[in-house]
Every structure is written in structure tokens, then in C-alpha cells.
All heavy atoms as an XYZ file, in Angstrom:
853
protein
N     -13.410    -17.290     14.637
C     -12.285    -18.061     14.137
C     -11.344    -17.133     13.364
O     -11.749    -16.494     12.410
C     -12.806    -19.174     13.236
C     -11.769    -20.062     12.675
S     -12.654    -21.393     11.829
C     -11.376    -22.056     10.882
N     -10.097    -17.050     13.754
C      -9.137    -16.180     13.114
C      -8.176    -17.020     12.268
O      -7.267    -17.639     12.779
C      -8.369    -15.384     14.177
C      -7.482    -14.337     13.567
O      -7.551    -14.098     12.359
N      -6.679    -13.706     14.378
N      -8.431    -17.039     10.967
C      -7.610    -17.833     10.066
C      -6.366    -17.054      9.653
O      -6.453    -15.883      9.320
C      -8.446    -18.152      8.820
C      -8.463    -19.600      8.470
C      -9.305    -19.828      7.244
O     -10.527    -19.869      7.384
O      -8.724    -19.965      6.165
N      -5.208    -17.709      9.662
C      -3.976    -17.068      9.238
C      -3.931    -17.006      7.722
O      -4.257    -17.965      7.029
C      -2.775    -17.830      9.773
C      -1.473    -17.126      9.504
C      -0.301    -17.851     10.138
O      -0.464    -18.423     11.219
O       0.766    -17.841      9.523
N      -3.516    -15.867      7.191
C      -3.432    -15.695      5.738
C      -2.247    -16.481      5.183
O      -1.162    -16.426      5.737
C      -3.279    -14.218      5.399
N      -2.445    -17.223      4.087
C      -1.332    -17.959      3.490
C      -0.305    -16.987      2.896
O      -0.662    -15.943      2.371
C      -1.988    -18.801      2.405
C      -3.310    -18.197      2.154
C      -3.695    -17.424      3.381
N       0.967    -17.363      3.007
C       2.047    -16.534      2.478
C       2.098    -16.678      0.956
O       2.262    -17.778      0.450
C       3.366    -16.953      3.092
C       4.544    -16.132      2.618
O       4.323    -15.005      2.119
O       5.686    -16.597      2.743
N       1.964    -15.575      0.250
C       1.993    -15.618     -1.221
C       3.228    -14.917     -1.767
O       3.435    -14.906     -2.984
C       0.726    -14.992     -1.829
C      -0.512    -15.772     -1.429
C       0.588    -13.527     -1.452
N       4.054    -14.338     -0.899
C       5.221    -13.583     -1.361
C       6.134    -14.499     -2.171
O       6.397    -15.639     -1.797
C       5.980    -12.972     -0.166
C       7.310    -12.373     -0.604
C       5.126    -11.926      0.509
N       6.571    -13.979     -3.322
C       7.465    -14.725     -4.193
C       7.032    -14.593     -5.635
O       6.058    -13.911     -5.947
N       7.796    -15.246     -6.506
C       7.497    -15.234     -7.939
C       6.887    -16.570     -8.315
O       7.429    -17.635     -7.991
C       8.779    -14.975     -8.730
N       5.755    -16.523     -9.011
C       4.959    -17.708     -9.340
C       4.667    -17.760    -10.836
O       4.378    -16.736    -11.457
C       3.637    -17.671     -8.570
C       3.805    -17.628     -7.099
C       3.899    -16.509     -6.311
C       3.956    -18.735     -6.221
N       4.084    -16.866     -5.003
C       4.127    -18.225     -4.910
C       3.959    -20.127     -6.409
C       4.289    -19.057     -3.815
C       4.109    -20.929     -5.309
C       4.276    -20.396     -4.029
N       4.709    -18.977    -11.394
C       4.442    -19.188    -12.815
C       3.236    -20.095    -12.963
O       3.105    -21.085    -12.239
C       5.671    -19.803    -13.506
O       6.784    -18.922    -13.344
C       5.431    -20.008    -14.989
N       2.381    -19.775    -13.922
C       1.152    -20.538    -14.131
C       1.469    -21.941    -14.632
O       2.121    -22.116    -15.648
C       0.258    -19.807    -15.140
C      -1.115    -20.361    -15.231
N      -1.955    -20.020    -16.258
C      -1.810    -21.213    -14.457
C      -3.109    -20.634    -16.103
N      -3.039    -21.386    -15.015
N       0.986    -22.929    -13.916
C       1.137    -24.326    -14.294
C      -0.201    -24.806    -14.866
O      -0.925    -25.588    -14.258
C       1.551    -25.163    -13.068
O       1.791    -26.486    -13.445
N      -0.530    -24.307    -16.057
C      -1.861    -24.506    -16.637
C      -2.219    -25.980    -16.808
O      -3.388    -26.331    -16.827
C      -2.007    -23.743    -17.956
C      -0.908    -24.002    -18.935
C      -0.862    -25.127    -19.709
C       0.120    -23.056    -19.077
C       0.153    -25.353    -20.603
C       1.145    -23.279    -19.966
C       1.159    -24.433    -20.744
N      -1.205    -26.845    -16.886
C      -1.467    -28.274    -17.042
C      -2.186    -28.844    -15.812
O      -2.848    -29.867    -15.888
C      -0.176    -29.060    -17.217
C       0.716    -28.615    -18.346
C       1.789    -27.615    -17.916
O       1.510    -26.735    -17.063
O       2.896    -27.708    -18.436
N      -2.019    -28.175    -14.673
C      -2.612    -28.659    -13.431
C      -3.929    -27.973    -13.080
O      -4.551    -28.320    -12.077
C      -1.627    -28.439    -12.283
C      -0.317    -29.186    -12.454
C       0.623    -28.920    -11.291
O       0.470    -29.596    -10.259
O       1.475    -28.015    -11.430
N      -4.346    -27.007    -13.886
C      -5.606    -26.302    -13.625
C      -6.787    -27.273    -13.649
O      -6.748    -28.304    -14.336
C      -5.867    -25.228    -14.673
C      -5.018    -23.985    -14.485
O      -4.222    -23.951    -13.549
O      -5.177    -23.066    -15.304
N      -7.813    -26.907    -12.913
C      -9.098    -27.601    -12.993
C     -10.133    -26.575    -13.443
O      -9.794    -25.410    -13.673
C      -9.514    -28.192    -11.615
O      -9.785    -27.113    -10.717
C      -8.427    -29.082    -11.047
N     -11.383    -26.981    -13.530
C     -12.437    -26.028    -13.911
C     -12.574    -24.917    -12.892
O     -12.995    -23.814    -13.222
C     -13.778    -26.748    -14.072
C     -13.813    -27.631    -15.312
O     -13.000    -27.413    -16.225
O     -14.682    -28.531    -15.360
N     -12.209    -25.205    -11.637
C     -12.422    -24.242    -10.558
C     -11.161    -23.565    -10.054
O     -11.230    -22.539     -9.379
C     -13.107    -24.932     -9.379
N      -9.978    -24.118    -10.354
C      -8.727    -23.648     -9.726
C      -7.633    -23.430    -10.766
O      -7.441    -24.245    -11.669
C      -8.260    -24.697     -8.684
C      -6.939    -24.288     -8.079
C      -9.294    -24.868     -7.590
N      -6.895    -22.312    -10.614
C      -5.692    -22.030    -11.411
C      -4.479    -22.272    -10.508
O      -4.406    -21.754     -9.397
C      -5.693    -20.587    -11.898
N      -3.547    -23.088    -10.993
C      -2.394    -23.510    -10.193
C      -1.132    -22.776    -10.638
O      -0.848    -22.664    -11.838
C      -2.182    -25.032    -10.319
C      -0.935    -25.485     -9.579
C      -3.410    -25.773     -9.818
N      -0.383    -22.292     -9.659
C       0.899    -21.611     -9.907
C       1.976    -22.337     -9.127
O       1.737    -22.862     -8.044
C       0.826    -20.143     -9.470
C       0.057    -19.287    -10.453
C      -1.328    -19.340    -10.509
C       0.716    -18.447    -11.338
C      -2.040    -18.585    -11.420
C       0.011    -17.678    -12.251
C      -1.368    -17.755    -12.276
O      -2.065    -17.008    -13.194
N       3.181    -22.362     -9.701
C       4.343    -22.972     -9.071
C       5.446    -21.924     -8.958
O       5.473    -20.958     -9.715
C       4.852    -24.147     -9.915
C       3.860    -25.294    -10.073
C       3.849    -26.119     -8.851
N       3.032    -27.331     -9.020
C       2.990    -28.283     -8.142
N       3.688    -28.217     -7.029
N       2.221    -29.337     -8.324
N       6.401    -22.123     -8.027
C       7.524    -21.182     -7.942
C       8.270    -21.111     -9.272
O       8.312    -22.088    -10.018
C       8.418    -21.771     -6.847
C       7.535    -22.700     -6.076
C       6.498    -23.191     -7.041
N       8.870    -19.963     -9.549
C       9.580    -19.771    -10.813
C      10.627    -20.853    -11.089
O      10.856    -21.215    -12.223
C      10.277    -18.406    -10.850
C       9.354    -17.328    -11.384
O       8.201    -17.636    -11.759
O       9.776    -16.170    -11.421
N      11.269    -21.347    -10.035
C      12.331    -22.329    -10.244
C      11.801    -23.761    -10.427
O      12.579    -24.686    -10.597
C      13.334    -22.283     -9.077
C      12.759    -22.649     -7.729
C      12.089    -21.487     -6.991
O      12.066    -20.350     -7.506
O      11.591    -21.720     -5.898
N      10.499    -23.936    -10.440
C       9.900    -25.261    -10.624
C      10.304    -25.815    -12.000
O      10.324    -25.090    -12.986
C       8.369    -25.147    -10.527
C       7.649    -26.458    -10.558
C       7.570    -27.257     -9.426
C       7.051    -26.893    -11.726
C       6.902    -28.461     -9.445
C       6.370    -28.113    -11.757
C       6.306    -28.888    -10.619
O       5.638    -30.086    -10.643
N      10.608    -27.115    -12.078
C      11.057    -27.694    -13.370
C       9.874    -28.013    -14.303
O       9.439    -29.152    -14.421
C      11.782    -28.974    -12.931
C      11.103    -29.387    -11.657
C      10.704    -28.093    -10.991
N       9.365    -27.000    -14.958
C       8.237    -27.174    -15.885
C       8.673    -27.987    -17.103
O       9.805    -27.863    -17.568
C       7.717    -25.816    -16.374
C       7.012    -25.028    -15.315
C       7.660    -23.998    -14.662
C       5.704    -25.297    -14.992
C       7.017    -23.248    -13.688
C       5.040    -24.553    -14.013
C       5.702    -23.538    -13.373
N       7.721    -28.745    -17.643
C       7.943    -29.416    -18.915
C       7.888    -28.351    -20.014
O       7.175    -27.363    -19.881
C       6.843    -30.469    -19.158
C       6.876    -31.620    -18.186
C       8.131    -32.441    -18.324
O       8.598    -32.722    -19.436
N       8.717    -32.826    -17.209
N       8.618    -28.547    -21.111
C       8.541    -27.583    -22.217
C       7.092    -27.485    -22.717
O       6.331    -28.453    -22.681
C       9.434    -28.192    -23.282
C      10.365    -29.107    -22.552
C       9.580    -29.622    -21.382
N       6.745    -26.274    -23.164
C       5.388    -26.031    -23.639
C       5.434    -25.040    -24.792
O       6.211    -24.098    -24.776
C       4.544    -25.471    -22.499
O       3.313    -25.023    -22.992
N       4.571    -25.247    -25.756
C       4.455    -24.286    -26.838
C       3.625    -23.076    -26.413
O       3.698    -22.023    -27.017
C       3.805    -24.931    -28.061
C       4.693    -25.923    -28.726
C       4.020    -26.533    -29.921
N       4.880    -27.514    -30.515
C       5.380    -27.408    -31.734
N       5.052    -26.390    -32.486
N       6.168    -28.334    -32.202
N       2.812    -23.266    -25.393
C       1.967    -22.183    -24.871
C       2.797    -21.353    -23.898
O       3.372    -21.884    -22.950
C       0.770    -22.778    -24.153
C      -0.167    -21.748    -23.593
C      -1.381    -22.397    -22.945
O      -1.739    -23.529    -23.241
N      -2.032    -21.681    -22.054
N       2.884    -20.040    -24.122
C       3.628    -19.194    -23.184
C       2.959    -19.198    -21.804
O       1.746    -19.325    -21.692
C       3.577    -17.796    -23.805
C       2.774    -17.906    -25.042
C       2.288    -19.288    -25.209
N       3.778    -19.083    -20.778
C       3.267    -19.111    -19.414
C       3.158    -17.688    -18.854
O       4.042    -16.862    -19.047
C       4.193    -19.918    -18.520
C       4.242    -21.377    -18.894
C       5.059    -22.175    -17.898
N       5.235    -23.534    -18.349
C       4.360    -24.502    -18.125
N       3.261    -24.244    -17.437
N       4.564    -25.711    -18.578
N       2.077    -17.461    -18.129
C       1.899    -16.225    -17.377
C       2.602    -16.380    -16.045
O       2.812    -17.487    -15.570
C       0.421    -15.962    -17.110
C      -0.381    -15.721    -18.332
C      -1.861    -15.678    -17.988
N      -2.591    -15.110    -19.084
C      -3.202    -13.940    -19.055
N      -3.211    -13.235    -17.945
N      -3.829    -13.475    -20.107
N       2.903    -15.253    -15.437
C       3.507    -15.297    -14.122
C       3.095    -14.098    -13.298
O       2.528    -13.134    -13.823
N       3.354    -14.198    -12.011
C       3.088    -13.067    -11.122
C       4.064    -13.113     -9.964
O       4.569    -14.163     -9.600
C       1.642    -13.068    -10.627
C       1.212    -14.309     -9.926
S      -0.516    -14.243     -9.374
C      -1.384    -14.448    -10.892
N       4.336    -11.936     -9.456
C       5.259    -11.818     -8.308
C       4.612    -10.920     -7.270
O       4.150     -9.824     -7.589
C       6.589    -11.238     -8.769
C       7.586    -11.118     -7.655
C       8.911    -10.531     -8.104
O       9.095    -10.266     -9.313
O       9.778    -10.336     -7.238
N       4.597    -11.423     -6.052
C       4.112    -10.653     -4.902
C       5.343    -10.282     -4.085
O       5.977    -11.153     -3.493
C       3.160    -11.489     -4.044
C       1.915    -11.928     -4.762
C       1.882    -13.131     -5.445
C       0.785    -11.145     -4.738
C       0.731    -13.546     -6.096
C      -0.381    -11.556     -5.378
C      -0.403    -12.764     -6.059
N       5.696     -9.012     -4.070
C       6.855     -8.567     -3.302
C       6.421     -8.128     -1.907
O       5.309     -7.647     -1.716
C       7.551     -7.415     -4.030
C       8.123     -7.853     -5.371
C       8.833     -6.739     -6.087
N       9.304     -7.193     -7.387
C       9.712     -6.376     -8.357
N       9.698     -5.061     -8.170
N      10.122     -6.877     -9.507
N       7.322     -8.279     -0.914
C       6.979     -7.933      0.475
C       6.541     -6.486      0.661
O       5.759     -6.177      1.571
C       8.259     -8.214      1.265
C       9.056     -9.145      0.417
C       8.664     -8.848     -1.015
N       7.012     -5.590     -0.192
C       6.667     -4.161     -0.054
C       5.309     -3.806     -0.667
O       4.922     -2.643     -0.707
C       7.757     -3.287     -0.668
C       7.860     -3.390     -2.185
O       7.122     -4.201     -2.801
O       8.677     -2.663     -2.769
N       4.557     -4.821     -1.148
C       3.251     -4.564     -1.745
C       3.280     -4.387     -3.254
O       2.229     -4.238     -3.873
N       4.446     -4.444     -3.856
C       4.539     -4.356     -5.308
C       4.060     -5.675     -5.910
O       4.413     -6.748     -5.432
C       5.986     -4.072     -5.768
O       6.401     -2.830     -5.210
C       6.094     -4.003     -7.284
N       3.282     -5.582     -6.966
C       2.804     -6.730     -7.718
C       3.343     -6.635     -9.129
O       3.272     -5.565     -9.750
C       1.278     -6.761     -7.743
C       0.701     -7.863     -8.575
C       0.650     -9.157     -8.098
C       0.198     -7.603     -9.837
C       0.105    -10.177     -8.863
C      -0.352     -8.614    -10.614
C      -0.397     -9.899    -10.122
N       3.894     -7.709     -9.647
C       4.375     -7.737    -11.029
C       3.650     -8.865    -11.744
O       3.643    -10.008    -11.291
C       5.895     -7.987    -11.111
C       6.360     -7.996    -12.555
C       6.661     -6.936    -10.310
N       2.986     -8.515    -12.838
C       2.309     -9.528    -13.649
C       3.105     -9.691    -14.941
O       3.452     -8.717    -15.599
C       0.873     -9.098    -13.965
C       0.085    -10.146    -14.690
C      -1.389     -9.793    -14.821
O      -1.731     -8.590    -14.831
O      -2.192    -10.710    -14.916
N       3.419    -10.935    -15.268
C       4.140    -11.268    -16.493
C       3.156    -11.875    -17.476
O       2.572    -12.913    -17.213
C       5.262    -12.253    -16.206
C       6.323    -11.687    -15.320
C       6.405    -11.802    -13.974
C       7.427    -10.889    -15.718
N       7.503    -11.125    -13.506
C       8.160    -10.558    -14.563
C       7.885    -10.415    -16.948
C       9.302     -9.781    -14.590
C       9.029     -9.656    -16.976
C       9.724     -9.345    -15.811
N       2.961    -11.199    -18.604
C       2.027    -11.661    -19.631
C       2.779    -11.891    -20.938
O       3.735    -11.175    -21.244
C       0.935    -10.603    -19.870
C       0.072    -10.256    -18.662
C      -0.823     -9.065    -18.984
C      -0.742    -11.457    -18.258
N       2.340    -12.864    -21.732
C       2.980    -13.073    -23.019
C       2.758    -11.866    -23.934
O       1.637    -11.392    -24.056
C       2.283    -14.310    -23.591
C       1.511    -14.905    -22.482
C       1.288    -13.830    -21.456
N       3.837    -11.370    -24.509
C       3.741    -10.260    -25.446
C       3.398    -10.764    -26.847
O       3.216    -11.970    -27.050
N       3.340     -9.881    -27.826
C       2.973    -10.263    -29.183
C       3.909    -11.314    -29.793
O       3.503    -12.106    -30.615
C       3.071     -8.957    -29.975
C       3.206     -7.871    -28.983
C       3.588     -8.461    -27.678
N       5.158    -11.336    -29.335
C       6.120    -12.323    -29.847
C       6.368    -13.440    -28.836
O       7.359    -14.146    -28.908
C       7.424    -11.643    -30.233
C       8.074    -10.940    -29.060
O       7.519    -10.959    -27.942
O       9.160    -10.362    -29.260
N       5.465    -13.585    -27.876
C       5.496    -14.591    -26.806
C       6.527    -14.336    -25.726
O       6.565    -15.039    -24.735
C       5.702    -16.013    -27.364
C       4.502    -16.502    -28.142
O       3.399    -15.953    -27.943
O       4.661    -17.434    -28.942
N       7.376    -13.329    -25.902
C       8.290    -12.971    -24.806
C       7.477    -12.284    -23.719
O       6.553    -11.522    -24.014
C       9.404    -12.050    -25.293
C      10.468    -12.809    -26.076
C      11.616    -11.895    -26.406
N      11.141    -10.960    -27.435
C      11.885    -10.070    -28.012
N      13.145     -9.935    -27.681
N      11.394     -9.273    -28.930
N       7.796    -12.543    -22.446
C       7.015    -11.938    -21.378
C       7.190    -10.427    -21.286
O       8.280     -9.912    -21.511
C       7.527    -12.616    -20.103
C       8.788    -13.299    -20.462
C       8.841    -13.423    -21.945
N       6.100     -9.747    -21.004
C       6.153     -8.318    -20.725
C       5.575     -8.133    -19.325
O       4.646     -8.831    -18.928
C       5.390     -7.505    -21.766
C       3.926     -7.804    -21.827
C       3.237     -6.966    -22.928
N       1.863     -7.305    -23.024
C       0.875     -6.743    -22.326
N       1.136     -5.777    -21.477
N      -0.370     -7.136    -22.480
N       6.161     -7.207    -18.587
C       5.706     -7.061    -17.204
C       4.840     -5.818    -17.030
O       5.041     -4.801    -17.678
C       6.866     -7.049    -16.239
C       7.766     -5.848    -16.278
C       8.853     -6.008    -15.213
C       9.798     -4.844    -15.251
N      10.823     -4.937    -14.213
N       3.876     -5.970    -16.124
C       2.995     -4.878    -15.746
C       3.125     -4.749    -14.228
O       2.976     -5.731    -13.493
C       1.532     -5.186    -16.119
C       1.424     -5.420    -17.637
C       0.624     -4.049    -15.681
C       0.064     -5.891    -18.080
N       3.429     -3.535    -13.766
C       3.667     -3.287    -12.358
C       2.391     -2.757    -11.708
O       1.729     -1.872    -12.243
C       4.800     -2.262    -12.152
C       6.073     -2.686    -12.884
C       5.052     -2.007    -10.675
C       6.745     -3.884    -12.299
N       2.076     -3.307    -10.549
C       0.907     -2.852     -9.801
C       1.168     -2.944     -8.305
O       2.313     -2.885     -7.848
N       0.100     -3.084     -7.555
C       0.169     -3.126     -6.096
C      -0.780     -4.226     -5.603
O      -1.852     -4.424     -6.184
C      -0.269     -1.768     -5.521
C      -0.254     -1.723     -4.037
N       0.911     -1.567     -3.308
C      -1.248     -1.811     -3.132
C       0.610     -1.570     -2.023
N      -0.692     -1.712     -1.888
N      -0.360     -4.940     -4.552
C      -1.255     -5.947     -3.963
C      -1.459     -5.657     -2.495
O      -0.618     -5.097     -1.834
C      -0.702     -7.355     -4.177
C       0.516     -7.735     -3.383
C       1.824     -7.446     -3.690
C       0.556     -8.485     -2.174
N       2.660     -7.968     -2.756
C       1.912     -8.630     -1.804
C      -0.414     -9.067     -1.355
C       2.318     -9.301     -0.665
C      -0.002     -9.753     -0.226
C       1.352     -9.861      0.110
N      -2.664     -6.030     -2.009
C      -2.981     -5.903     -0.594
C      -3.989     -6.953     -0.207
O      -4.834     -7.359     -1.000
C      -3.488     -4.500     -0.257
C      -4.802     -4.134     -0.888
C      -5.248     -2.735     -0.534
O      -4.827     -2.193      0.502
O      -6.031     -2.161     -1.310
N      -3.897     -7.395      1.029
C      -4.819     -8.402      1.560
C      -6.188     -7.796      1.810
O      -6.310     -6.650      2.220
C      -4.279     -8.919      2.902
C      -3.037     -9.707      2.732
C      -3.318    -11.125      3.050
N      -2.120    -11.911      2.849
C      -2.131    -13.062      2.231
N      -3.245    -13.556      1.767
N      -1.019    -13.738      2.076
N      -7.193     -8.603      1.562
C      -8.570     -8.274      1.927
C      -9.119     -9.507      2.637
O      -9.903    -10.276      2.076
C      -9.412     -7.942      0.689
C      -9.024     -6.648      0.052
C     -10.012     -6.235     -1.010
O     -10.594     -7.047     -1.711
N     -10.192     -4.927     -1.146
N      -8.638     -9.734      3.827
C      -8.997    -10.939      4.578
C      -7.949    -12.015      4.380
O      -6.924    -11.805      3.718
N      -8.180    -13.178      4.947
C      -7.203    -14.264      4.943
C      -6.974    -14.874      3.568
O      -5.868    -15.293      3.249
C      -7.616    -15.369      5.918
N      -8.007    -14.883      2.725
C      -7.851    -15.585      1.454
C      -8.080    -14.724      0.216
O      -8.091    -15.222     -0.900
C      -8.781    -16.810      1.414
C     -10.254    -16.427      1.457
O     -10.563    -15.255      1.724
O     -11.090    -17.317      1.235
N      -8.232    -13.437      0.380
C      -8.470    -12.554     -0.781
C      -7.352    -11.524     -0.909
O      -6.910    -10.958      0.071
C      -9.826    -11.863     -0.671
C     -10.968    -12.872     -0.789
C     -12.323    -12.263     -0.512
N     -12.669    -11.156     -1.410
C     -13.249    -11.292     -2.600
N     -13.526    -12.487     -3.066
N     -13.543    -10.250     -3.318
N      -6.943    -11.303     -2.165
C      -5.882    -10.341     -2.460
C      -6.381     -9.408     -3.554
O      -6.802     -9.874     -4.618
C      -4.605    -11.072     -2.928
C      -4.107    -12.014     -1.843
C      -3.529    -10.064     -3.323
C      -3.033    -12.957     -2.293
N      -6.336     -8.129     -3.280
C      -6.752     -7.131     -4.280
C      -5.525     -6.624     -5.001
O      -4.530     -6.236     -4.388
C      -7.482     -5.967     -3.612
C      -7.910     -4.897     -4.621
C      -8.992     -4.007     -4.053
N      -9.302     -2.914     -4.929
C     -10.001     -2.995     -6.057
N     -10.438     -4.153     -6.466
N     -10.252     -1.937     -6.785
N      -5.606     -6.623     -6.335
C      -4.530     -6.161     -7.209
C      -5.005     -4.889     -7.892
O      -6.086     -4.863     -8.477
C      -4.184     -7.215     -8.290
C      -3.935     -8.594     -7.692
C      -3.017     -6.733     -9.144
C      -2.751     -8.727     -6.801
N      -4.190     -3.827     -7.809
C      -4.502     -2.584     -8.504
C      -3.299     -2.147     -9.321
O      -2.163     -2.557     -9.044
C      -4.880     -1.472     -7.507
O      -3.825     -1.299     -6.565
C      -6.164     -1.796     -6.762
N      -3.585     -1.319    -10.299
C      -2.533     -0.790    -11.178
C      -2.650      0.725    -11.183
O      -3.336      1.295    -12.030
C      -2.683     -1.367    -12.586
C      -2.529     -2.865    -12.625
C      -3.658     -3.689    -12.535
C      -1.292     -3.449    -12.716
C      -3.520     -5.061    -12.550
C      -1.145     -4.831    -12.731
C      -2.271     -5.636    -12.644
N      -2.016      1.401    -10.197
C      -2.163      2.845    -10.039
C      -1.820      3.648    -11.297
O      -2.398      4.690    -11.527
C      -1.202      3.185     -8.899
C      -1.085      1.916     -8.122
C      -1.193      0.824     -9.146
N      -0.929      3.157    -12.142
C      -0.552      3.884    -13.345
C      -1.535      3.698    -14.481
O      -1.322      4.222    -15.577
N      -2.609      2.929    -14.252
C      -3.585      2.707    -15.295
C      -3.132      1.683    -16.327
O      -3.728      1.582    -17.387
N      -2.100      0.909    -16.003
C      -1.572     -0.053    -16.974
C      -2.338     -1.377    -16.983
O      -2.039     -2.249    -17.786
C      -0.095     -0.335    -16.686
O       0.062     -0.790    -15.364
N      -3.315     -1.530    -16.106
C      -4.103     -2.754    -16.058
C      -5.383     -2.529    -15.292
O      -5.550     -1.506    -14.626
N      -6.292     -3.488    -15.406
C      -7.573     -3.400    -14.697
C      -7.435     -4.057    -13.337
O      -6.843     -5.132    -13.222
C      -8.653     -4.110    -15.491
C      -8.900     -3.441    -16.837
C      -9.960     -4.142    -17.589
N     -11.244     -3.794    -16.980
C     -12.398     -4.248    -17.393
N     -12.479     -5.067    -18.403
N     -13.513     -3.883    -16.788
N      -7.957     -3.460    -12.274
C      -7.900     -4.070    -10.954
C      -8.647     -5.400    -10.933
O      -9.612     -5.589    -11.685
C      -8.577     -3.053    -10.040
C      -8.889     -1.862    -10.847
C      -8.660     -2.189    -12.284
N      -8.195     -6.296    -10.077
C      -8.906     -7.567     -9.890
C      -8.623     -8.112     -8.492
O      -7.742     -7.621     -7.791
C      -8.532     -8.588    -10.975
C      -7.066     -8.928    -11.074
C      -6.543    -10.054    -10.404
C      -6.205     -8.172    -11.861
C      -5.208    -10.378    -10.512
C      -4.858     -8.508    -11.964
C      -4.363     -9.614    -11.299
N      -9.398     -9.128     -8.115
C      -9.253     -9.763     -6.811
C      -8.967    -11.244     -7.024
O      -9.618    -11.893     -7.845
C     -10.521     -9.578     -5.951
C     -10.414    -10.365     -4.647
C     -10.771     -8.113     -5.670
N      -7.981    -11.753     -6.298
C      -7.643    -13.176     -6.321
C      -8.110    -13.813     -5.019
O      -7.961    -13.214     -3.959
C      -6.134    -13.367     -6.450
C      -5.477    -12.887     -7.726
C      -3.952    -12.884     -7.569
C      -5.892    -13.773     -8.893
N      -8.664    -15.005     -5.117
C      -9.044    -15.772     -3.929
C      -8.118    -16.968     -3.828
O      -8.081    -17.803     -4.743
C     -10.497    -16.251     -4.010
O     -11.348    -15.083     -4.129
C     -10.902    -17.029     -2.771
N      -7.347    -17.028     -2.752
C      -6.405    -18.115     -2.539
C      -7.181    -19.346     -2.063
O      -7.901    -19.295     -1.066
C      -5.334    -17.741     -1.493
C      -4.369    -18.902     -1.262
C      -4.580    -16.492     -1.908
N      -7.041    -20.437     -2.805
C      -7.703    -21.686     -2.458
C      -6.778    -22.517     -1.566
O      -7.207    -23.130     -0.601
C      -8.087    -22.472     -3.726
C      -8.618    -23.840     -3.382
C      -9.096    -21.684     -4.548
N      -5.489    -22.550     -1.922
C      -4.527    -23.303     -1.108
C      -3.124    -22.788     -1.365
O      -2.830    -22.180     -2.389
C      -4.594    -24.807     -1.422
O      -4.134    -25.064     -2.728
N      -2.252    -23.053     -0.397
C      -0.834    -22.676     -0.505
C      -0.039    -23.767      0.151
O      -0.196    -24.070      1.321
C      -0.587    -21.339      0.176
C       0.878    -20.970      0.432
C       1.655    -20.829     -0.869
N       2.924    -20.184     -0.660
C       4.073    -20.828     -0.437
N       4.111    -22.125     -0.362
N       5.185    -20.154     -0.269
N       0.794    -24.434     -0.645
C       1.720    -25.441     -0.156
C       3.119    -24.982     -0.485
O       3.303    -23.935     -1.097
C       1.405    -26.796     -0.805
C      -0.013    -27.290     -0.477
C      -0.408    -28.511     -1.286
O       0.476    -29.161     -1.870
O      -1.619    -28.789     -1.310
N       4.126    -25.764     -0.097
C       5.530    -25.355     -0.316
C       5.801    -24.969     -1.763
O       6.417    -23.953     -2.026
C       6.482    -26.477      0.072
C       6.553    -26.654      1.578
O       6.183    -25.709      2.311
O       6.968    -27.732      2.015
N       5.331    -25.762     -2.705
C       5.659    -25.507     -4.102
C       4.422    -25.309     -4.978
O       4.452    -25.543     -6.171
C       6.520    -26.620     -4.658
C       5.787    -27.962     -4.763
O       4.700    -28.092     -4.157
O       6.288    -28.854     -5.455
N       3.318    -24.866     -4.364
C       2.104    -24.674     -5.139
C       1.224    -23.598     -4.499
O       1.062    -23.557     -3.288
C       1.316    -25.978     -5.220
C       0.072    -25.877     -6.058
C      -0.717    -27.163     -6.071
O      -0.876    -27.819     -5.048
N      -1.226    -27.512     -7.225
N       0.706    -22.740     -5.365
C      -0.240    -21.704     -4.961
C      -1.428    -21.819     -5.889
O      -1.254    -21.823     -7.112
C       0.410    -20.330     -5.059
C      -0.412    -19.105     -4.739
C      -0.913    -19.139     -3.294
C       0.411    -17.841     -4.972
N      -2.630    -21.960     -5.339
C      -3.821    -22.147     -6.169
C      -4.832    -21.039     -5.890
O      -5.087    -20.677     -4.739
C      -4.445    -23.505     -5.899
N      -5.399    -20.495     -6.984
C      -6.398    -19.443     -6.916
C      -7.717    -19.942     -7.505
O      -7.721    -20.737     -8.473
C      -5.966    -18.220     -7.721
C      -4.727    -17.567     -7.237
C      -3.524    -17.702     -7.913
C      -4.729    -16.811     -6.078
C      -2.374    -17.094     -7.470
C      -3.584    -16.191     -5.615
C      -2.397    -16.335     -6.318
N      -8.820    -19.449     -6.990
C     -10.125    -19.750     -7.582
C     -10.189    -19.050     -8.935
O      -9.692    -17.951     -9.103
C     -11.238    -19.247     -6.672
N     -10.794    -19.734     -9.912
C     -10.971    -19.130    -11.230
C     -12.185    -18.230    -11.232
O     -13.137    -18.433    -10.523
C     -11.163    -20.213    -12.302
C      -9.860    -20.884    -12.675
C     -10.108    -21.779    -13.862
C      -8.808    -22.395    -14.382
N      -9.037    -23.294    -15.476
């Protein structure tokens, strides 16, 4: 069975209100989020393999960390940071819809 890999290219923001115990939910950057006191994380998968992670800085303003992403099968994505600016990790895509991307926790 040859499963097609879901398209993850784009900029995604963590919609922590929709998370479950097993799944982390992300929405496109332009999604109309409700205001929150908790800063939101984000990530961007660029077509050229560049990965950008947006993390809350000490003053809650986002700071970006640049890395690289690559597929490891239909539902797994390996993230690396060649400059040593972050620890490598693997994401498992649970689902991808028009306005939602979900990863296993």
C-alpha cells in the first residue's frame, strides 16, 4: 500500500485550545484565533526544505530558529538544526485538512 504524504508546506500556528492528550493541533497563520494570554508557538515548512520554528522569547515576542525538514515516510518528518541552534526531532502527522494540521504528541 503506497500512502501519499500529506502536504505540510506553509506557516502553521499552534492551536493549543484544540489539543488532546494524544494530538497537537496547528492552524494556518491566517486562522482567526481567539485572543490568548499564552503565547503561541509556530512552525513553517518551506518547499526548499527550510524549517522555521517560532518560539516565545523571554518577553513573549516570537523568536525564530532556522532548521531543515525532510520526509521519513508518508507521515513522519525529521527536523534538524545544522547550525546547532536546536535539538533534532521527528514529527508524526496524524491528519491534514484544509485548515488544520495535527501531530502526535
